[in-house]
DRENDO-1510 file (C-alpha; in Angstrom, 1 decimal, always signed):
<recs>
REC; n; res; u; v; w
REC; 1; UNK; +22.6; +12.1; +34.7 .
REC; 2; UNK; +22.8; +8.6; +33.3 .
REC; 3; UNK; +23.8; +7.9; +29.7 .
REC; 4; UNK; +22.0; +5.0; +28.0 .
REC; 5; UNK; +23.6; +3.3; +24.9 .
REC; 6; UNK; +25.9; +6.2; +24.5 .
REC; 7; UNK; +23.1; +8.5; +23.2 .
REC; 8; UNK; +20.2; +8.8; +25.6 .
REC; 9; UNK; +20.7; +11.1; +28.6 .
REC; 10; UNK; +18.1; +10.4; +31.3 .
REC; 11; UNK; +16.6; +13.7; +32.7 .
REC; 12; UNK; +13.9; +12.7; +35.1 .
REC; 13; UNK; +11.4; +9.9; +35.8 .
REC; 14; UNK; +7.8; +10.4; +34.7 .
REC; 15; UNK; +5.4; +10.4; +37.7 .
REC; 16; UNK; +3.0; +7.4; +38.0 .
REC; 17; UNK; +4.8; +5.5; +35.2 .
REC; 18; UNK; +7.0; +2.6; +36.1 .
REC; 19; UNK; +10.5; +2.8; +34.7 .
REC; 20; UNK; +9.6; +5.6; +32.2 .
REC; 21; UNK; +12.0; +8.5; +31.9 .
REC; 22; UNK; +12.2; +11.8; +30.0 .
REC; 23; UNK; +15.5; +11.7; +28.1 .
REC; 24; UNK; +17.5; +13.6; +25.6 .
REC; 25; UNK; +18.8; +12.0; +22.4 .
REC; 26; UNK; +22.3; +13.5; +21.9 .
REC; 27; UNK; +23.8; +13.0; +18.5 .
REC; 28; UNK; +26.2; +15.0; +16.3 .
REC; 29; UNK; +27.6; +18.2; +17.9 .
REC; 30; UNK; +24.8; +20.0; +19.7 .
REC; 31; UNK; +21.9; +18.1; +18.2 .
REC; 32; UNK; +19.4; +17.1; +20.9 .
REC; 33; UNK; +15.9; +15.7; +20.9 .
REC; 34; UNK; +13.5; +14.9; +23.7 .
REC; 35; UNK; +12.3; +11.3; +23.8 .
REC; 36; UNK; +10.8; +8.9; +26.4 .
REC; 37; UNK; +12.8; +5.9; +27.5 .
REC; 38; UNK; +11.3; +2.8; +29.2 .
REC; 39; UNK; +13.9; +0.7; +31.0 .
REC; 40; UNK; +13.2; -3.0; +31.4 .
REC; 41; UNK; +15.2; -5.2; +33.9 .
REC; 42; UNK; +13.6; -8.6; +33.6 .
REC; 43; UNK; +14.4; -10.9; +30.6 .
REC; 44; UNK; +10.9; -12.3; +30.6 .
REC; 45; UNK; +9.3; -8.8; +30.6 .
REC; 46; UNK; +11.7; -7.8; +27.9 .
REC; 47; UNK; +10.7; -10.6; +25.6 .
REC; 48; UNK; +7.1; -9.6; +25.7 .
REC; 49; UNK; +7.8; -5.8; +25.5 .
REC; 50; UNK; +10.2; -6.2; +22.6 .
REC; 51; UNK; +7.6; -8.2; +20.7 .
REC; 52; UNK; +4.9; -5.5; +21.3 .
REC; 53; UNK; +7.4; -2.7; +20.4 .
REC; 54; UNK; +8.4; -4.4; +17.1 .
REC; 55; UNK; +4.7; -4.9; +16.2 .
REC; 56; UNK; +3.9; -1.2; +17.0 .
REC; 57; UNK; +7.0; +0.0; +15.2 .
REC; 58; UNK; +5.5; -1.1; +11.9 .
REC; 59; UNK; +2.5; +1.3; +12.4 .
REC; 60; UNK; +3.4; +4.6; +10.9 .
REC; 61; UNK; +0.2; +6.6; +11.5 .
REC; 62; UNK; -0.3; +10.1; +12.8 .
REC; 63; UNK; -2.7; +8.8; +15.6 .
REC; 64; UNK; -0.3; +6.0; +16.8 .
REC; 65; UNK; +2.6; +6.5; +19.1 .
REC; 66; UNK; +5.9; +6.0; +17.1 .
REC; 67; UNK; +8.5; +3.6; +18.4 .
REC; 68; UNK; +11.9; +5.2; +17.8 .
REC; 69; UNK; +14.4; +2.6; +19.0 .
REC; 70; UNK; +14.9; -0.6; +21.1 .
REC; 71; UNK; +18.1; -2.0; +22.4 .
REC; 72; UNK; +20.2; -3.2; +25.3 .
REC; 73; UNK; +22.6; -1.3; +27.5 .
REC; 74; UNK; +24.7; -3.6; +29.8 .
REC; 75; UNK; +22.1; -5.7; +31.7 .
REC; 76; UNK; +19.2; -3.2; +31.0 .
REC; 77; UNK; +16.9; -3.2; +27.9 .
REC; 78; UNK; +15.2; +0.0; +26.7 .
REC; 79; UNK; +12.5; +1.2; +24.4 .
REC; 80; UNK; +12.5; +4.8; +23.0 .
REC; 81; UNK; +9.3; +6.6; +22.2 .
REC; 82; UNK; +8.7; +9.9; +20.5 .
REC; 83; UNK; +7.7; +12.5; +23.1 .
REC; 84; UNK; +5.2; +15.3; +23.6 .
REC; 85; UNK; +2.9; +16.5; +26.4 .
REC; 86; UNK; -0.6; +15.2; +26.9 .
REC; 87; UNK; -3.3; +13.8; +29.2 .
REC; 88; UNK; -5.2; +10.6; +29.0 .
REC; 89; UNK; -8.9; +10.4; +28.2 .
REC; 90; UNK; -9.3; +9.0; +31.8 .
REC; 91; UNK; -7.8; +12.3; +33.2 .
REC; 92; UNK; -10.1; +14.3; +30.8 .
REC; 93; UNK; -13.0; +12.3; +32.3 .
REC; 94; UNK; -11.9; +12.9; +35.9 .
REC; 95; UNK; -11.7; +16.7; +35.1 .
REC; 96; UNK; -15.4; +16.5; +34.1 .
REC; 97; UNK; -14.7; +18.7; +31.0 .
REC; 98; UNK; -17.9; +19.4; +29.1 .
REC; 99; UNK; -17.7; +18.2; +25.5 .
REC; 100; UNK; -19.9; +18.8; +22.5 .
REC; 101; UNK; -21.3; +15.9; +20.4 .
REC; 102; UNK; -18.9; +16.8; +17.6 .
REC; 103; UNK; -15.9; +16.7; +19.9 .
REC; 104; UNK; -16.9; +13.3; +21.3 .
REC; 105; UNK; -17.4; +11.9; +17.8 .
REC; 106; UNK; -14.1; +13.4; +16.7 .
REC; 107; UNK; -12.1; +11.7; +19.5 .
REC; 108; UNK; -13.8; +8.4; +18.9 .
REC; 109; UNK; -13.3; +8.5; +15.1 .
REC; 110; UNK; -9.6; +9.4; +15.6 .
REC; 111; UNK; -9.2; +6.2; +17.7 .
REC; 112; UNK; -11.0; +4.2; +15.0 .
REC; 113; UNK; -8.8; +5.6; +12.3 .
REC; 114; UNK; -5.7; +4.3; +14.1 .
REC; 115; UNK; -7.4; +0.9; +14.6 .
REC; 116; UNK; -8.4; +0.7; +11.0 .
REC; 117; UNK; -4.9; +1.5; +9.8 .
REC; 118; UNK; -3.5; -1.2; +12.0 .
REC; 119; UNK; -5.9; -3.7; +10.6 .
REC; 120; UNK; -5.7; -3.0; +6.9 .
REC; 121; UNK; -2.3; -1.4; +6.3 .
REC; 122; UNK; +0.0; -3.8; +8.2 .
REC; 123; UNK; +1.0; -7.4; +7.4 .
REC; 124; UNK; +0.0; -9.3; +9.3 .
REC; 125; UNK; -3.0; -7.4; +10.6 .
REC; 126; UNK; -2.3; -5.7; +13.9 .
REC; 127; UNK; -4.8; -5.3; +16.8 .
REC; 128; UNK; -4.6; -3.2; +19.9 .
REC; 129; UNK; -6.0; -5.8; +22.4 .
REC; 130; UNK; -5.4; -3.4; +25.3 .
REC; 131; UNK; -7.4; -0.3; +24.5 .
REC; 132; UNK; -8.6; +1.7; +27.5 .
REC; 133; UNK; -9.1; +5.4; +28.4 .
REC; 134; UNK; -5.5; +5.3; +29.6 .
REC; 135; UNK; -4.3; +4.2; +26.2 .
REC; 136; UNK; -5.5; +7.3; +24.4 .
REC; 137; UNK; -3.5; +10.6; +24.9 .
REC; 138; UNK; -5.0; +14.0; +24.2 .
REC; 139; UNK; -2.5; +16.8; +23.5 .
REC; 140; UNK; -3.0; +20.5; +24.3 .
REC; 141; UNK; -3.5; +21.0; +20.6 .
REC; 142; UNK; -6.7; +18.9; +20.7 .
REC; 143; UNK; -5.2; +15.9; +18.8 .
REC; 144; UNK; -4.9; +12.3; +20.0 .
REC; 145; UNK; -2.4; +9.5; +20.0 .
REC; 146; UNK; -3.0; +5.8; +20.7 .
REC; 147; UNK; -0.3; +3.7; +22.4 .
REC; 148; UNK; +0.1; +0.4; +24.1 .
REC; 149; UNK; -0.6; -2.1; +21.3 .
REC; 150; UNK; -0.2; -5.7; +22.5 .
REC; 151; UNK; +0.1; -9.0; +20.6 .
REC; 152; UNK; -2.3; -10.7; +23.0 .
REC; 153; UNK; -5.1; -9.8; +25.4 .
REC; 154; UNK; -3.6; -8.2; +28.5 .
REC; 155; UNK; -6.6; -6.5; +30.1 .
REC; 156; UNK; -7.6; -7.5; +33.6 .
REC; 157; UNK; -10.7; -9.7; +33.7 .
REC; 158; UNK; -12.6; -7.2; +35.9 .
REC; 159; UNK; -11.8; -4.3; +33.5 .
REC; 160; UNK; -14.9; -2.6; +32.0 .
REC; 161; UNK; -13.1; -2.5; +28.7 .
REC; 162; UNK; -12.7; -6.3; +28.6 .
REC; 163; UNK; -15.0; -8.1; +26.1 .
REC; 164; UNK; -16.9; -10.9; +27.9 .
REC; 165; UNK; -16.2; -13.2; +25.0 .
REC; 166; UNK; -12.4; -12.8; +25.6 .
REC; 167; UNK; -11.8; -12.9; +21.8 .
REC; 168; UNK; -8.8; -10.8; +20.7 .
REC; 169; UNK; -8.7; -8.7; +17.6 .
REC; 170; UNK; -11.6; -6.7; +16.2 .
REC; 171; UNK; -14.2; -7.9; +18.7 .
REC; 172; UNK; -12.1; -6.7; +21.6 .
REC; 173; UNK; -11.0; -3.4; +20.1 .
REC; 174; UNK; -14.5; -2.5; +19.0 .
REC; 175; UNK; -15.9; -3.4; +22.5 .
REC; 176; UNK; -13.2; -1.2; +24.1 .
REC; 177; UNK; -14.0; +1.6; +21.6 .
REC; 178; UNK; -17.7; +1.4; +22.4 .
REC; 179; UNK; -16.9; +1.6; +26.1 .
REC; 180; UNK; -14.7; +4.7; +25.5 .
REC; 181; UNK; -17.5; +6.3; +23.5 .
REC; 182; UNK; -19.9; +5.6; +26.4 .
REC; 183; UNK; -17.6; +7.1; +28.9 .
REC; 184; UNK; -17.2; +10.3; +26.8 .
REC; 185; UNK; -20.9; +10.5; +26.4 .
REC; 186; UNK; -21.1; +11.3; +30.1 .
REC; 187; UNK; -19.4; +14.6; +29.3 .
REC; 188; UNK; -22.1; +15.7; +26.9 .
REC; 189; UNK; -25.0; +17.8; +28.3 .
REC; 190; UNK; -27.6; +17.2; +25.6 .
REC; 191; UNK; -26.8; +13.6; +24.5 .
REC; 192; UNK; -28.6; +12.4; +21.4 .
REC; 193; UNK; -29.9; +8.8; +21.8 .
REC; 194; UNK; -28.4; +7.8; +18.4 .
REC; 195; UNK; -24.9; +8.3; +19.8 .
REC; 196; UNK; -25.5; +6.1; +22.8 .
REC; 197; UNK; -27.0; +3.5; +20.5 .
REC; 198; UNK; -23.8; +3.4; +18.5 .
REC; 199; UNK; -21.9; +2.9; +21.7 .
REC; 200; UNK; -24.1; +0.0; +22.7 .
REC; 201; UNK; -23.9; -1.7; +19.3 .
REC; 202; UNK; -20.1; -1.6; +19.5 .
REC; 203; UNK; -20.4; -3.5; +22.8 .
REC; 204; UNK; -23.0; -5.9; +21.6 .
REC; 205; UNK; -22.5; -9.6; +20.9 .
REC; 206; UNK; -20.3; -10.4; +17.9 .
REC; 207; UNK; -23.2; -11.2; +15.5 .
REC; 208; UNK; -24.7; -7.7; +16.3 .
REC; 209; UNK; -21.5; -5.8; +16.7 .
REC; 210; UNK; -19.9; -3.7; +13.9 .
REC; 211; UNK; -17.9; -5.7; +11.4 .
REC; 212; UNK; -14.8; -3.5; +11.6 .
REC; 213; UNK; -13.5; -0.2; +13.0 .
REC; 214; UNK; -14.3; +1.5; +9.7 .
REC; 215; UNK; -17.9; +0.3; +9.9 .
REC; 216; UNK; -18.3; +2.1; +13.3 .
REC; 217; UNK; -16.4; +5.1; +11.9 .
REC; 218; UNK; -18.9; +5.2; +9.0 .
REC; 219; UNK; -21.9; +5.0; +11.3 .
REC; 220; UNK; -20.6; +7.8; +13.5 .
REC; 221; UNK; -19.9; +10.2; +10.6 .
REC; 222; UNK; -23.1; +9.3; +8.8 .
REC; 223; UNK; -25.2; +10.5; +11.8 .
REC; 224; UNK; -22.8; +13.2; +13.3 .
REC; 225; UNK; -20.6; +14.8; +10.6 .
REC; 226; UNK; -17.5; +16.6; +12.0 .
REC; 227; UNK; -16.2; +20.0; +10.9 .
REC; 228; UNK; -12.6; +20.3; +9.9 .
REC; 229; UNK; -11.9; +22.7; +12.8 .
REC; 230; UNK; -13.2; +20.5; +15.6 .
REC; 231; UNK; -9.7; +19.8; +17.0 .
REC; 232; UNK; -9.0; +23.5; +17.1 .
REC; 233; UNK; -12.2; +24.1; +18.9 .
REC; 234; UNK; -11.4; +21.3; +21.4 .
REC; 235; UNK; -7.9; +22.8; +22.0 .
REC; 236; UNK; -9.5; +26.2; +22.8 .
REC; 237; UNK; -12.0; +24.6; +25.1 .
REC; 238; UNK; -9.3; +22.7; +27.0 .
REC; 239; UNK; -7.3; +25.9; +27.5 .
REC; 240; UNK; -10.4; +27.5; +29.2 .
REC; 241; UNK; -10.4; +24.7; +31.8 .
REC; 242; UNK; -6.7; +25.4; +32.7 .
REC; 243; UNK; -5.6; +21.8; +32.9 .
REC; 244; UNK; -2.2; +22.3; +34.5 .
REC; 245; UNK; -1.2; +18.6; +35.0 .
REC; 246; UNK; -0.5; +17.6; +31.4 .
REC; 247; UNK; +1.5; +14.4; +31.9 .
REC; 248; UNK; +4.4; +13.8; +29.7 .
REC; 249; UNK; +3.6; +10.9; +27.5 .
REC; 250; UNK; +5.0; +9.2; +24.4 .
REC; 251; UNK; +3.1; +10.8; +21.6 .
REC; 252; UNK; +3.3; +13.5; +19.0 .
REC; 253; UNK; +1.0; +15.9; +17.1 .
REC; 254; UNK; -1.8; +14.3; +15.2 .
REC; 255; UNK; -3.6; +15.9; +12.2 .
REC; 256; UNK; -7.1; +17.4; +12.1 .
REC; 257; UNK; -9.9; +15.3; +10.7 .
REC; 258; UNK; -10.2; +16.0; +7.0 .
REC; 259; UNK; -12.8; +15.0; +4.3 .
REC; 260; UNK; -10.1; +12.9; +2.6 .
REC; 261; UNK; -9.8; +10.8; +5.7 .
REC; 262; UNK; -13.6; +10.2; +5.7 .
REC; 263; UNK; -13.6; +9.0; +2.1 .
REC; 264; UNK; -10.7; +6.6; +2.8 .
REC; 265; UNK; -12.8; +4.7; +5.3 .
REC; 266; UNK; -16.2; +4.8; +3.6 .
REC; 267; UNK; -15.9; +1.5; +1.7 .
REC; 268; UNK; -18.6; -1.0; +0.9 .
REC; 269; UNK; -17.2; -3.7; +3.1 .
REC; 270; UNK; -17.2; -1.2; +6.0 .
REC; 271; UNK; -21.0; -1.2; +6.3 .
REC; 272; UNK; -22.6; -3.2; +9.2 .
REC; 273; UNK; -24.8; -6.2; +8.4 .
REC; 274; UNK; -28.3; -5.4; +7.0 .
REC; 275; UNK; -29.9; -6.7; +10.2 .
REC; 276; UNK; -27.9; -4.1; +12.3 .
REC; 277; UNK; -30.3; -1.6; +14.0 .
REC; 278; UNK; -27.9; +1.3; +13.4 .
REC; 279; UNK; -27.8; +0.9; +9.6 .
REC; 280; UNK; -29.9; +3.4; +7.7 .
REC; 281; UNK; -30.2; +4.3; +4.0 .
REC; 282; UNK; -27.7; +7.1; +3.1 .
REC; 283; UNK; -29.2; +10.3; +2.0 .
REC; 284; UNK; -30.1; +10.6; -1.7 .
REC; 285; UNK; -28.5; +13.3; -3.8 .
REC; 286; UNK; -31.8; +15.1; -3.9 .
REC; 287; UNK; -31.9; +15.2; -0.1 .
REC; 288; UNK; -28.4; +16.4; +0.1 .
REC; 289; UNK; -29.0; +19.3; -2.3 .
REC; 290; UNK; -32.2; +20.5; -0.5 .
REC; 291; UNK; -30.3; +22.9; +1.8 .
REC; 292; UNK; -28.4; +24.4; -1.1 .
REC; 293; UNK; -31.7; +24.8; -3.1 .
REC; 294; UNK; -33.3; +26.6; -0.2 .
REC; 295; UNK; -30.4; +29.1; +0.1 .
REC; 296; UNK; -30.6; +29.8; -3.7 .
REC; 297; UNK; -34.3; +30.3; -3.5 .
REC; 298; UNK; -33.9; +32.6; -0.5 .
REC; 299; UNK; -31.3; +34.7; -2.2 .
REC; 300; UNK; -33.3; +34.9; -5.4 .
REC; 301; UNK; -36.5; +36.1; -3.6 .
REC; 302; UNK; -34.4; +38.6; -1.6 .
REC; 303; UNK; -32.9; +40.1; -4.8 .
REC; 304; UNK; -36.4; +40.1; -6.4 .
REC; 305; UNK; -37.9; +42.1; -3.6 .
REC; 306; UNK; -35.0; +44.5; -3.6 .
REC; 307; UNK; -35.3; +45.1; -7.4 .
REC; 308; UNK; -39.1; +45.5; -7.1 .
REC; 309; UNK; -38.8; +48.1; -4.3 .
REC; 310; UNK; -36.2; +50.0; -6.3 .
REC; 311; UNK; -38.3; +50.0; -9.4 .
REC; 312; UNK; -41.4; +51.2; -7.6 .
REC; 313; UNK; -39.5; +53.9; -5.8 .
REC; 314; UNK; -37.9; +55.2; -9.0 .
REC; 315; UNK; -41.3; +55.2; -10.7 .
REC; 316; UNK; -42.9; +57.1; -7.9 .
REC; 317; UNK; -40.0; +59.6; -7.8 .
REC; 318; UNK; -40.1; +60.2; -11.5 .
REC; 319; UNK; -43.9; +60.6; -11.4 .
REC; 320; UNK; -43.7; +63.3; -8.8 .
REC; 321; UNK; -40.7; +64.9; -10.6 .
REC; 322; UNK; -42.2; +65.2; -14.1 .
REC; 323; UNK; -45.6; +66.8; -13.3 .
REC; 324; UNK; -46.8; +70.1; -14.4 .
REC; 325; UNK; -48.7; +72.4; -12.0 .
REC; 326; UNK; -50.4; +75.6; -13.3 .
REC; 327; UNK; -52.0; +78.4; -11.5 .
REC; 328; UNK; -54.3; +80.8; -13.5 .
REC; 329; UNK; -57.4; +83.0; -13.1 .
REC; 330; UNK; -60.6; +81.0; -13.3 .
REC; 331; UNK; -61.8; +83.2; -16.3 .
REC; 332; UNK; -59.2; +81.6; -18.5 .
REC; 333; UNK; -58.3; +78.1; -19.7 .
REC; 334; UNK; -54.8; +76.7; -20.2 .
REC; 335; UNK; -54.2; +73.8; -22.6 .
REC; 336; UNK; -51.0; +71.9; -23.2 .
REC; 337; UNK; -51.1; +70.2; -26.6 .
REC; 338; UNK; -54.8; +70.5; -26.6 .
REC; 339; UNK; -55.3; +69.0; -23.1 .
REC; 340; UNK; -57.1; +71.2; -20.5 .
REC; 341; UNK; -54.8; +71.5; -17.6 .
REC; 342; UNK; -57.7; +72.5; -15.3 .
REC; 343; UNK; -59.2; +69.0; -15.7 .
REC; 344; UNK; -55.7; +67.4; -15.2 .
REC; 345; UNK; -54.0; +69.7; -12.6 .
REC; 346; UNK; -50.9; +67.4; -12.3 .
REC; 347; UNK; -50.3; +66.7; -16.0 .
REC; 348; UNK; -47.1; +64.8; -16.7 .
REC; 349; UNK; -44.5; +66.0; -19.2 .
REC; 350; UNK; -41.2; +65.0; -20.8 .
REC; 351; UNK; -38.3; +67.4; -20.2 .
REC; 352; UNK; -36.8; +69.2; -23.2 .
REC; 353; UNK; -39.7; +68.3; -25.5 .
REC; 354; UNK; -41.6; +70.9; -27.4 .
REC; 355; UNK; -45.2; +71.6; -26.3 .
REC; 356; UNK; -47.9; +73.9; -27.5 .
REC; 357; UNK; -49.3; +76.1; -24.7 .
REC; 358; UNK; -52.7; +77.8; -25.4 .
REC; 359; UNK; -54.6; +80.4; -23.4 .
REC; 360; UNK; -58.3; +80.4; -24.0 .
REC; 361; UNK; -61.1; +82.7; -23.0 .
REC; 362; UNK; -64.7; +81.8; -23.7 .
REC; 363; UNK; -63.2; +78.7; -25.6 .
REC; 364; UNK; -61.3; +81.1; -27.9 .
REC; 365; UNK; -57.6; +81.0; -28.2 .
REC; 366; UNK; -56.1; +84.4; -27.2 .
REC; 367; UNK; -52.5; +83.3; -26.8 .
REC; 368; UNK; -50.5; +80.4; -28.3 .
REC; 369; UNK; -46.8; +79.6; -27.8 .
REC; 370; UNK; -44.2; +76.8; -28.4 .
REC; 371; UNK; -42.4; +76.1; -25.1 .
REC; 372; UNK; -40.0; +73.5; -23.6 .
REC; 373; UNK; -40.6; +72.5; -20.0 .
REC; 374; UNK; -37.8; +71.6; -17.5 .
REC; 375; UNK; -37.8; +70.1; -14.0 .
REC; 376; UNK; -38.2; +72.6; -11.2 .
REC; 377; UNK; -39.0; +75.4; -13.7 .
REC; 378; UNK; -41.3; +78.3; -13.0 .
REC; 379; UNK; -43.0; +80.0; -16.0 .
REC; 380; UNK; -44.8; +83.3; -15.7 .
REC; 381; UNK; -47.0; +84.5; -18.6 .
REC; 382; UNK; -48.2; +88.1; -18.7 .
REC; 383; UNK; -51.4; +88.2; -20.8 .
REC; 384; UNK; -52.6; +91.6; -21.9 .
REC; 385; UNK; -56.3; +92.3; -21.1 .
REC; 386; UNK; -58.4; +94.2; -23.6 .
REC; 387; UNK; -61.8; +95.6; -23.2 .
REC; 388; UNK; -63.2; +92.5; -24.9 .
REC; 389; UNK; -61.4; +90.2; -22.4 .
REC; 390; UNK; -63.4; +89.0; -19.5 .
REC; 391; UNK; -62.9; +91.1; -16.4 .
REC; 392; UNK; -60.9; +89.6; -13.5 .
REC; 393; UNK; -62.7; +89.2; -10.2 .
REC; 394; UNK; -62.2; +91.8; -7.6 .
REC; 395; UNK; -60.0; +90.4; -4.8 .
REC; 396; UNK; -61.8; +92.7; -2.3 .
REC; 397; UNK; -65.3; +91.5; -3.3 .
REC; 398; UNK; -66.9; +88.9; -1.1 .
</recs>
């Protein structure tokens, strides 16, 4: 194993990457950290690579590869990158992994976040100028890292990511980002036309193109809002496809898209020109509250129907429970508080309340008592029959 600059131990060469090695950073005692080391042997190549590395080292963003160190060891120059596993978006495309609209929007907006940070939070403004599907790394956790920032245009002329105007800066980066979005759209089964329209506008001529990365970011999230768990869902979906050839690349874990990140980029100067075909009027507060109002109305109606059903059920139960049923010979009349029970065979009563029970024969009261009625109570009255009383019918008579 070779030791570079007295601190980097080369472990193995990364496949398909020229002069790129997995290495260990060995420091005090048993401290060790995995890094990636790119070795450069040509002075001319080193001059250009060192300029790009110094430019990218100023960009401290979670979606941008971090440059850890540059230096010289004997006649060899080196650049150290932070390390983690990942595959490029090109490899994701080659695996034909099916993606949802939210996942495609998430990947694109994560790239745009890194470009916007490089434009607005570094002095002077920094542009990628070399953005392709190979420049974007996707980790097994579903997060992305952008690497390969260049001070000048370095794409081949026949590259599909090369802007025909050959203008560096935002025109080139937006064109490349539109092409990446278009490639990712091929992995979506039910592709909405609006998403493809945004991709085409990013690749349009400069007067019709988005004004900045944050303008394209704004347009994407305006039409296709992303949930905060989309990176977790993407990670779970990637695990189902069993992608075993995760290449080791200079990157580290990014963060999940949050609402705070959305508000950071939604500035007035981020909006496309008024003549842009993608620009639409943002939803009004009333339109935004319609779904909440519908839910409140639905819950209120549901509670109302439940209360009404309970009330009617209780009323029916109590009506059946507090009814008085009396059986007596037809020659007699029974009255409760002066009301003939025969005309009201299911007379209602109030439990534990005093009532006057009267037994009549030929409309004359022959028995009168004060009683209290209870639920499920059976009262039997024995009425003496005298000679003057009407005779009872003979049960054996026809």
